[in-house]
DOVEX-295776 format. One record per atom (N, C-alpha, C, O): residue in one letter; x, y, z. Coordinates in steps of 0.001 Angstrom, whole numbers, padded with zeros to 6 digits, always signed. Layout:
BEGIN
aXYZ
...
END
This chain:
BEGIN
m+014942-005904+015371
m+013710-005324+015912
m+013108-006256+016958
m+013243-007477+016880
a+012445-005654+017929
a+011796-006443+018969
a+010583-007159+018410
a+009995-006724+017420
t+010209-008265+019052
t+009040-009017+018608
t+007997-009115+019717
t+007147-010005+019699
t+008064-008196+020681
t+007087-008194+021758
t+005817-007488+021316
t+005824-006704+020367
l+004726-007778+022019
l+003429-007213+021668
l+003321-005787+022173
l+003593-005516+023342
s+002924-004871+021293
s+002678-003483+021655
s+001188-003223+021524
s+000636-003340+020430
s+000519-002868+022634
s-000936-002697+022590
s-001334-001471+021789
s-002269-001532+020990
t-000641-000363+021989
t-000899+000847+021215
t+000451+001419+020823
t+001110+002031+021664
p+000891+001246+019588
p+002215+001706+019191
p+002407+003188+019491
p+001638+004024+019018
s+003432+003514+020277
s+003706+004913+020578
s+004378+005572+019388
s+004956+004898+018535
s+004299+006898+019337
s+004802+007650+018191
s+006068+008412+018551
s+006259+008826+019694
v+006927+008589+017555
v+008182+009310+017706
v+008314+010270+016530
v+007982+009916+015399
e+008794+011477+016790
e+009021+012437+015707
e+010415+012229+015135
e+011401+012202+015871
v+010489+012082+013819
v+011774+011866+013159
v+011903+012755+011929
v+010914+013135+011303
s+013141+013070+011605
s+013454+013714+010331
s+013665+012623+009301
s+014371+011648+009560
t+013059+012778+008138
t+013149+011753+007103
t+012906+012409+005748
t+013118+013612+005594
t+012469+011637+004782
t+012137+012176+003464
t+010765+011674+003047
t+010226+010738+003638
q+010212+012303+002029
q+008957+011872+001431
q+008948+012336-000016
q+009688+013254-000370
p+008123+011720-000863
p+008059+012163-002254
p+007618+013623-002363
p+006727+014064-001637
v+008242+014360-003265
v+007831+015740-003536
v+006414+015759-004072
v+005620+016630-003712
h+006095+014811-004923
h+004738+014621-005426
h+004478+013121-005451
h+005408+012317-005388
q+003220+012758-005544
q+002877+011336-005552
q+002108+010974-006816
q+001253+010088-006801
n+002416+011656-007899
n+001786+011351-009179
n+002558+010219-009849
n+003655+010426-010368
l+001991+009051-009833
l+002692+007891-010366
l+002561+007822-011881
l+001477+008054-012416
p+003650+007507-012580
p+003561+007313-014028
p+002915+005967-014337
p+002766+005123-013453
r+002543+005778-015567
r+002104+004455-016003
r+003317+003525-015954
r+004404+003895-016398
f+003131+002322-015416
f+004231+001362-015387
f+003662-000038-015563
f+002446-000224-015597
s+004544-001012-015673
s+004077-002367-015972
s+005010-003398-015355
s+006113-003084-014908
s+004537-004631-015346
s+005331-005781-014924
s+005158-006858-015988
s+004651-006579-017075
e+005563-008051-015695
e+005500-009117-016702
e+004079-009383-017176
e+003853-009593-018368
r+003117-009377-016257
r+001744-009750-016614
r+000720-008645-016416
r-000461-008838-016703
l+001160-007481-015927
l+000215-006453-015509
l+000604-005065-016002
l+001775-004772-016242
f-000417-004218-016145
f-000240-002783-016363
f-000790-002045-015147
f-001729-002507-014499
f-000189-000882-014843
f-000640-000057-013727
f-000730+001392-014200
f+000217+001921-014783
r-001861+002025-013949
r-002023+003427-014344
r-003119+004078-013511
r-003884+003407-012819
s-003173+005412-013598
s-004230+006158-012924
s-005591+005755-013477
s-005711+005337-014628
l-006611+005888-012638
l-007973+005581-013060
l-008679+006855-013504
l-008516+007914-012898
f-009463+006735-014568
f-010180+007873-015129
f-011678+007610-015089
f-012125+006519-014737
e-012435+008622-015453
e-013891+008499-015454
e-014354+007313-016288
e-015320+006640-015930
s-013678+007058-017380
s-014063+005952-018263
s-013843+004582-017621
s-014320+003571-018135
d-013122+004547-016498
d-012863+003281-015803
d-013913+002966-014743
d-013849+001910-014115
f-014874+003856-014533
f-015775+003669-013399
f-016568+002368-013483
f-016649+001641-012493
e-017144+002062-014619
e-017976+000851-014712
e-017186-000419-014397
e-017638-001210-013570
p-016023-000651-015019
p-015254-001851-014641
p-014756-001792-013196
p-014615-002825-012542
y-014490-000580-012701
y-014069-000436-011305
y-015204-000815-010357
y-014970-001403-009301
h-016421-000475-010738
h-017578-000805-009896
h-017730-002319-009751
h-018206-002788-008717
l-017340-003080-010751
l-017403-004540-010647
l-016526-005046-009503
l-016869-006018-008831
l-015397-004380-009290
l-014523-004719-008161
l-015218-004413-006837
l-015178-005216-005905
l-015850-003251-006762
l-016493-002826-005515
l-017709-003670-005164
l-018105-003728-004000
k-018302-004319-006147
k-019483-005148-005894
k-019148-006455-005184
k-020035-007104-004630
q-017882-006841-005198
q-017488-008105-004579
q-017165-007895-003097
q-016354-007030-002768
p-017780-008664-002202
p-017509-008472-000769
p-016086-008838-000360
p-015535-008231+000558
e-015484-009822-001027
e-014160-010301-000600
e-013085-009215-000708
e-012395-008963+000280
p-012912-008562-001864
p-011888-007517-001909
p-012198-006326-001016
p-011281-005706-000477
m-013480-005996-000847
m-013825-004836-000032
m-013519-005058+001446
m-013359-004098+002199
r-013438-006321+001861
r-013036-006587+003248
r-011611-006104+003498
r-011235-005807+004632
g-010827-006030+002432
g-009479-005506+002570
g-009450-004054+003005
g-008460-003594+003574
y-010526-003329+002742
y-010668-001950+003201
y-011473-001864+004497
y-011678-000778+005037
g-011925-003013+004988
g-012788-003006+006160
g-014174-002489+005856
g-014836-001929+006730
l-014625-002672+004606
l-015911-002150+004152
l-016773-003267+003585
l-016285-004353+003273
d-018058-002980+003459
d-018972-003893+002787
d-018908-003664+001282
d-018413-002635+000821
a-019410-004627+000527
a-019508-004463-000924
a-020379-003246-001246
a-021226-002846-000447
m-020157-002669-002422
m-020876-001458-002827
m-021637-001699-004123
m-021204-001239-005180
p-022762-002411-004069
p-023529-002667-005291
p-024243-001433-005824
p-024531-001356-007018
e-024534-000465-004954
e-025264+000728-005375
e-024323+001716-006053
e-023231+002001-005561
t-024769+002226-007187
t-023928+003110-007996
t-023528+004372-007249
t-022373+004791-007332
n-024447+004987-006524
n-024139+006241-005832
n-023045+006056-004785
n-022147+006889-004663
t-023124+004965-004036
t-022104+004688-003021
t-020754+004424-003669
t-019725+004923-003212
a-020769+003637-004735
a-019528+003328-005450
a-018924+004579-006070
a-017706+004756-006069
r-019777+005441-006598
r-019304+006685-007210
r-018613+007569-006172
r-017565+008154-006446
h-019198+007659-004997
h-018599+008472-003935
h-017216+007931-003566
h-016273+008704-003396
w-017094+006618-003444
w-015812+005997-003111
w-014792+006229-004223
w-013637+006562-003955
f-015217+006054-005450
f-014332+006257-006601
f-013782+007678-006600
f-012581+007884-006778
n-014658+008655-006401
n-014242+010058-006428
n-013366+010410-005230
n-012419+011186-005348
e-013693+009832-004079
e-012935+010133-002867
e-011484+009703-002995
e-010595+010374-002471
l-011231+008601-003679
l-009866+008089-003821
l-009093+008733-004961
l-007904+008463-005131
q-009750+009580-005744
q-009054+010207-006862
q-007939+011137-006390
q-006992+011396-007133
d-008046+011641-005164
d-007006+012513-004626
d-005858+011731-003992
d-004860+012320-003578
k-005994+010416-003916
k-004958+009583-003316
k-003961+009123-004386
k-004200+009246-005587
t-002840+008591-003901
t-001884+007969-004811
t-002415+006587-005142
t-002272+005650-004357
r-003036+006465-006327
r-003755+005232-006659
r-003493+004841-008105
r-003360+005697-008979
v-003421+003542-008343
v-003348+003020-009710
v-004329+001868-009857
v-004527+001085-008928
g-004936+001772-011022
g-005686+000582-011370
g-004718-000504-011798
g-003659-000218-012357
i-005082-001749-011535
i-004246-002890-011904
i-004958-003646-013016
i-006062-004155-012827
f-004317-003714-014175
f-004918-004291-015370
f-004106-005489-015851
f-002879-005502-015746
l-004796-006482-016372
l-004103-007589-017022
l-003405-007100-018283
l-003875-006179-018951
k-002288-007725-018597
k-001589-007460-019858
k-001944-008589-020819
k-001612-009749-020577
n-002618-008243-021903
n-003030-009248-022874
n-001836-009802-023643
n-000737-009251-023587
s-002068-010895-024357
s-000993-011542-025113
s-000423-010637-026193
s+000725-010808-026603
d-001226-009660-026664
d-000740-008717-027671
d-000098-007484-027041
d+000145-006485-027718
e+000174-007564-025732
e+000807-006484-024970
e-000107-005275-024789
e+000365-004195-024437
r-001389-005440-025022
r-002339-004352-024806
r-003008-004510-023445
r-003013-005585-022845
e-003570-003401-022983
e-004236-003393-021682
e-005504-004220-021712
e-006326-004092-022620
g-005655-005077-020700
g-006836-005923-020612
g-007748-005523-019469
g-007930-004337-019193
e-008314-006509-018812
e-009323-006293-017777
e-008749-005598-016538
e-007621-005869-016126
l-009540-004705-015959
l-009213-004126-014659
l-009502-005175-013586
l-010650-005589-013422
i-008480-005607-012859
i-008665-006690-011882
i-008430-006246-010440
i-008660-007021-009512
g-007975-005012-010243
g-007722-004565-008883
g-007219-003141-008845
g-007193-002446-009861
e-006821-002719-007670
e-006221-001393-007513
e-005192-001429-006396
e-005250-002266-005496
g-004249-000498-006477
g-003255-000322-005433
g-003168+001150-005084
g-003284+002006-005961
l-002966+001451-003816
l-002887+002849-003408
l-002047+003003-002157
l-001806+002045-001422
v-001607+004235-001930
v-000835+004586-000744
v-001703+005466+000141
v-002271+006456-000321
l-001804+005101+001416
l-002551+005901+002377
l-001612+006359+003483
l-000806+005581+003992
k-001727+007628+003845
k-000910+008196+004931
k-001836+008695+006024
k-002591+009648+005827
m-001772+008042+007184
m-002563+008435+008339
m-001667+009162+009343
m-000441+009099+009255
d-002293+009846+010291
d-001529+010546+011315
d-000689+009564+012128
d-001138+008464+012451
k+000525+009973+012448
k+001434+009221+013321
k+001814+007862+012744
k+002056+006909+013486
q+001866+007780+011424
q+002224+006525+010763
q+003087+006798+009535
q+002976+007843+008893
w+003945+005834+009226
w+004549+005806+007907
w+003456+005459+006898
w+002448+004859+007272
p+003632+005821+005639
p+002632+005452+004626
p+002473+003938+004513
p+003404+003178+004782
r+001290+003523+004114
r+000972+002116+003866
r+000578+001925+002411
r-000095+002774+001827
v+000994+000816+001829
v+000532+000431+000496
v-000621-000553+000669
v-000484-001565+001356
h-001752-000253+000044
h-002911-001142+000081
h-003179-001659-001330
h-002906-000969-002313
y-003707-002856-001423
y-004067-003412-002726
y-005237-004357-002542
y-005342-005049-001530
v-006114-004378-003532
v-007246-005312-003540
v-007404-005851-004954
v-007118-005163-005934
f-007865-007095-005042
f-008068-007755-006329
f-009434-008430-006354
f-009951-008840-005315
k-010007-008540-007532
k-011205-009356-007685
k-010902-010766-007191
k-009796-011275-007375
k-011885-011385-006569
k-011653-012677-005933
k-011142-013723-006914
k-010304-014549-006555
e-011641-013699-008158
e-011250-014732-009112
e-009781-014642-009515
e-009260-015540-010176
y-009109-013548-009115
y-007693-013398-009449
y-006795-013573-008224
y-005598-013291-008281
w-007370-014032-007131
w-006547-014354-005963
w-005750-015633-006236
w-006183-016498-006998
g-004595-015734-005610
g-003806-016956-005688
g-002993-017117-006949
g-002492-018207-007228
h-002850-016032-007732
h-002075-016104-008975
h-000752-015334-008891
h-000041-015205-009887
g-000430-014830-007711
g+000815-014085-007552
g+000752-012648-008004
g+001781-011976-008079
y-000444-012159-008309
y-000567-010788-008813
y-000254-009750-007737
y+000296-008693-008047
a-000594-010032-006478
a-000326-009067-005409
a+001176-008851-005242
a+001634-007715-005127
t+001936-009935-005229
t+003389-009818-005118
t+003966-009098-006324
t+004861-008264-006185
e+003456-009418-007504
e+003941-008775-008730
e+003663-007278-008699
e+004515-006475-009079
f+002469-006907-008247
f+002142-005482-008127
f+003065-004787-007141
f+003644-003747-007457
l+003206-005355-005947
l+003954-004681-004893
l+005416-004486-005271
l+005983-003424-005012
k+006027-005484-005874
k+007422-005343-006296
k+007572-004254-007354
k+008501-003448-007292
a+006658-004230-008324
a+006715-003209-009373
a+006457-001826-008795
a+007126-000859-009157
f+005482-001738-007895
f+005142-000453-007292
f+006309+000115-006496
f+006617+001300-006613
l+006959-000714-005690
l+008051-000232-004849
l+009172+000370-005684
l+009757+001383-005301
s+009472-000242-006812
s+010520+000280-007686
s+010183+001689-008164
s+011056+002554-008229
v+008919+001913-008498
v+008482+003239-008950
v+008436+004220-007781
v+008889+005357-007908
w+007895+003791-006657
w+007738+004665-005496
w+009080+005196-004999
w+009223+006392-004746
w+010057+004311-004861
w+011358+004754-004366
w+012077+005638-005379
w+013001+006367-005018
g+011665+005583-006635
g+012307+006392-007663
g+011765+007802-007792
g+012313+008599-008554
l+010698+008135-007063
l+010137+009485-007126
l+011087+010487-006469
l+011775+010135-005512
p+011142+011744-006967
p+011971+012768-006311
p+011480+013025-004890
p+010288+012908-004606
r+012410+013377-003998
r+012071+013473-002585
r+012504+014796-001972
r+013343+015516-002515
e+011902+015093-000818
e+012243+016283-000053
e+012348+015906+001424
e+011832+014874+001852
n+013017+016750+002184
n+013147+016513+003617
n+011859+016895+004336
n+011148+017810+003921
t+011572+016180+005416
t+010368+016461+006191
t+010555+015950+007612
t+011509+015226+007895
t+009657+016319+008492
t+009622+015812+009861
t+008219+015300+010131
t+007245+016028+009941
i+008105+014043+010576
i+006795+013441+010795
i+006798+012592+012060
i+007852+012212+012568
l+005609+012305+012552
l+005437+011355+013643
l+005239+009964+013065
l+004450+009780+012138
v+005957+008979+013610
v+005863+007605+013108
v+005796+006636+014286
v+006009+007025+015434
e+005502+005382+013993
e+005402+004356+015019
e+006788+003989+015556
e+007707+003722+014782
e+006930+003976+016858
e+008216+003646+017466
e+008664+002238+017096
e+009860+001995+016938
i+007725+001309+016956
i+008070-000076+016632
i+008736-000190+015261
i+009405-001184+014978
s+008556+000820+014410
s+009125+000779+013058
s+010592+001169+013029
s+011244+001027+011994
l+011123+001656+014140
l+012473+002208+014180
l+013447+001265+014872
l+013068+000484+015744
d+014713+001354+014462
d+015779+000662+015178
d+016194+001511+016379
d+015869+002697+016445
s+016900+000915+017314
s+017231+001601+018568
s+018064+002860+018350
s+017955+003812+019122
q+018904+002875+017296
q+019762+004029+017056
q+019047+005160+016319
q+019595+006252+016167
e+017832+004898+015865
e+017090+005915+015113
e+016252+006755+016078
e+015041+006567+016195
k+016916+007678+016762
k+016239+008485+017772
k+015497+009669+017157
k+014340+009931+017484
h+016177+010372+016269
h+015587+011598+015732
h+015596+011646+014205
h+014932+012491+013604
k+016339+010752+013588
k+016448+010741+012133
k+016311+009308+011643
k+016913+008394+012206
a+015516+009111+010590
a+015276+007752+010093
a+015163+007754+008582
a+014558+008649+007992
t+015750+006745+007964
t+015575+006569+006528
t+014111+006271+006241
t+013471+005510+006966
e+013595+006864+005199
e+012186+006694+004831
e+011830+005223+004655
e+012654+004420+004216
r+010605+004884+004997
r+010147+003502+004873
r+008640+003443+004662
r+007926+004430+004841
l+008186+002276+004282
l+006765+001951+004207
l+006497+000846+005216
l+007365+000013+005477
c+005299+000839+005782
c+004965-000172+006781
c+003658-000865+006436
c+002887-000392+005602
a+003426-001981+007084
a+002191-002745+006892
a+001785-003348+008225
a+002624-003843+008976
e+000498-003301+008510
e-000080-003880+009722
e-001090-004928+009274
e-002155-004579+008765
i-000771-006209+009456
i-001560-007300+008873
i-002025-008243+009975
i-001240-008634+010839
k-003291-008602+009943
k-003823-009523+010947
k-003013-010818+010950
k-002592-011301+009899
m-002803-011369+012135
m-001935-012528+012281
m-002422-013733+011484
m-001615-014536+011015
d-003742-013863+011328
d-004261-015021+010594
d-004254-014816+009084
d-004619-015723+008336
n-003842-013633+008628
n-003786-013353+007189
n-002396-013724+006668
n-001581-012854+006362
k-002147-015010+006576
k-000825-015499+006191
k-000479-015150+004747
k+000688-014922+004427
s-001485-015109+003873
s-001207-014839+002460
s-000644-013436+002266
s+000318-013260+001518
n-001225-012431+002926
n-000704-011075+002787
n+000653-010918+003454
n+001485-010135+002997
q+000879-011654+004529
q+002200-011595+005149
q+003265-012173+004212
q+004391-011678+004165
k+002905-013210+003475
k+003842-013770+002499
k+004115-012781+001369
k+005238-012687+000872
v+003073-012041+000966
v+003235-011058-000111
v+004261-010002+000280
v+005192-009733-000479
v+004100-009401+001457
v+005024-008333+001843
v+006426-008881+002099
v+007418-008205+001826
e+006511-010096+002620
e+007831-010690+002845
e+008563-010922+001525
e+009760-010652+001419
k+007844-011422+000518
k+008455-011642-000796
k+008895-010332-001439
k+009847-010302-002220
a+008191-009245-001104
a+008530-007940-001670
a+009671-007256-000930
a+010132-006195-001349
g+010133-007855+000172
g+011278-007313+000880
g+010996-006705+002236
g+011912-006195+002880
y+009749-006745+002690
y+009423-006231+004020
y+010022-007135+005103
y+010206-008335+004900
k+010320-006531+006256
k+010852-007264+007402
k+009874-007173+008575
k+009271-006129+008822
f+009732-008288+009287
f+008832-008351+010435
f+009432-007599+011617
f+010598-007797+011958
c+008629-006730+012246
c+009106-005918+013372
c+008562-006374+014716
c+009212-006175+015742
g+007392-006976+014727
g+006778-007377+015980
g+005271-007439+015855
g+004723-007345+014757
e+004609-007596+016979
e+003152-007681+016997
e+002557-006447+017663
e+003101-005932+018640
v+001443-005980+017128
v+000729-004831+017684
v-000758-005153+017708
v-001200-006123+017092
k-001520-004344+018412
k-002972-004433+018365
k-003504-003276+017533
k-003096-002129+017715
n-004424-003588+016613
n-005001-002532+015798
n-006122-001829+016558
n-006350-002097+017738
q-006824-000921+015864
q-007877-000146+016524
q-009017-001024+017026
q-009734-000649+017954
d-009181-002193+016412
d-010225-003126+016847
d-009722-004125+017879
d-010397-005107+018188
k-008513-003862+018417
k-007900-004708+019445
k-007523-006096+018928
k-007378-007037+019707
e-007367-006215+017613
e-006937-007480+017020
e-005412-007499+016925
e-004790-006480+016624
i-004820-008652+017181
i-003370-008766+017105
i-002935-008812+015644
i-003453-009598+014852
c-001984-007964+015307
c-001492-007861+013929
c+000024-007968+013894
c+000709-007646+014865
a+000527-008418+012775
a+001966-008418+012523
a+002346-007074+011911
a+001676-006588+011000
f+003414-006482+012411
f+003880-005185+011910
f+005122-005414+011057
f+006100-006005+011515
w+005074-004940+009809
w+006158-005124+008849
w+006640-003767+008342
w+005893-002789+008346
r+007896-003724+007908
r+008430-002490+007329
r+009378-002820+006183
r+009948-003909+006117
i+009532-001852+005283
i+010554-001927+004244
i+011197-000553+004147
i+010501+000457+004036
i+012517-000513+004189
i+013264+000739+004207
i+013701+001098+002797
i+014100+000234+002017
c+013621+002385+002480
c+014040+002871+001163
c+015467+002419+000879
c+016357+002677+001689
p+015712+001752-000249
p+017049+001226-000537
p+018031+002283-001008
p+019232+002023-001081
k+017534+003481-001331
k+018400+004534-001859
k+018568+005625-000817
k+017646+005929-000061
k+019748+006205-000789
k+020009+007322+000118
k+020577+008484-000687
k+021664+008990-000409
e+019810+008889-001691
e+020256+009972-002554
e+019977+011311-001880
e+019214+011380-000917
e+020594+012366-002387
e+020341+013695-001853
e+018894+014077-002108
e+018327+013768-003156
t+018313+014749-001139
t+016918+015131-001261
t+016788+016562-001741
t+017746+017334-001708
v+015596+016903-002184
v+015306+018259-002630
v+014807+019059-001443
v+013908+018600-000738
s+015348+020218-001201
s+014926+021039-000059
s+013715+021884-000413
s+013222+022638+000426
END
C-alpha cells in the first residue's frame, strides 16, 4: 500500500461481503466478558460517560447529566455494541469498564470503536477486546453486497471486487491506539486528513476467511 498523504480519501465502488446480521453473541477473553447492554446496565454505563477522557474517543464532552447520557445510551442500542466487563476471579461478570462498537458511515468500510474508563488504560484491555471481537465478527454469516469504500484501503488489483475488511483512522500522535490495532493484525496503509484536517494514520485488516457467502 502507498504511504503518501491523501487529503480527502476518494471512494470506489466494490463488490464485497458484509454480515447478514450484526447481533453479537456473548463472548469472552482471558480477563474480560463482552455482551449486549441492557436497561439494567445504564447506571454503571453512565459512570463511563461521566469521564472526559474516554468520551474524547468519540469526539464528545463528558455527559454528567442523566438526560444527555440516556439519549446517548438509547441511540447506540441500534448499533453493533457490546459492554466490556471485567472477569472476576470466580469467573463471574464484574465491573463494566468500557464498550466496543462497530460504526458504518457512508463511503467507508466499517470501523471498530472502543472506549475504557481512564483507570483501566494501560492494562492491555483494548488489545484483548479487539482480538476477541475480530474472531467473533469474522465468524458471523455473510452475504454479498456492493458498497462505496476508501480507495486508500484497496490494493492496486482490487478494481471492482475486494475481500471484506475493517479500517481505522487514528490521529498520528495517538501512538497507543496505533499499537493496539497493529497488535490485532491491522496493516498501515498511509496517511490521510480527517474531517478536521488533522493528519491521521489509515489502517486496515482484511477478513481472513473466504468462505461462500449467503445470497
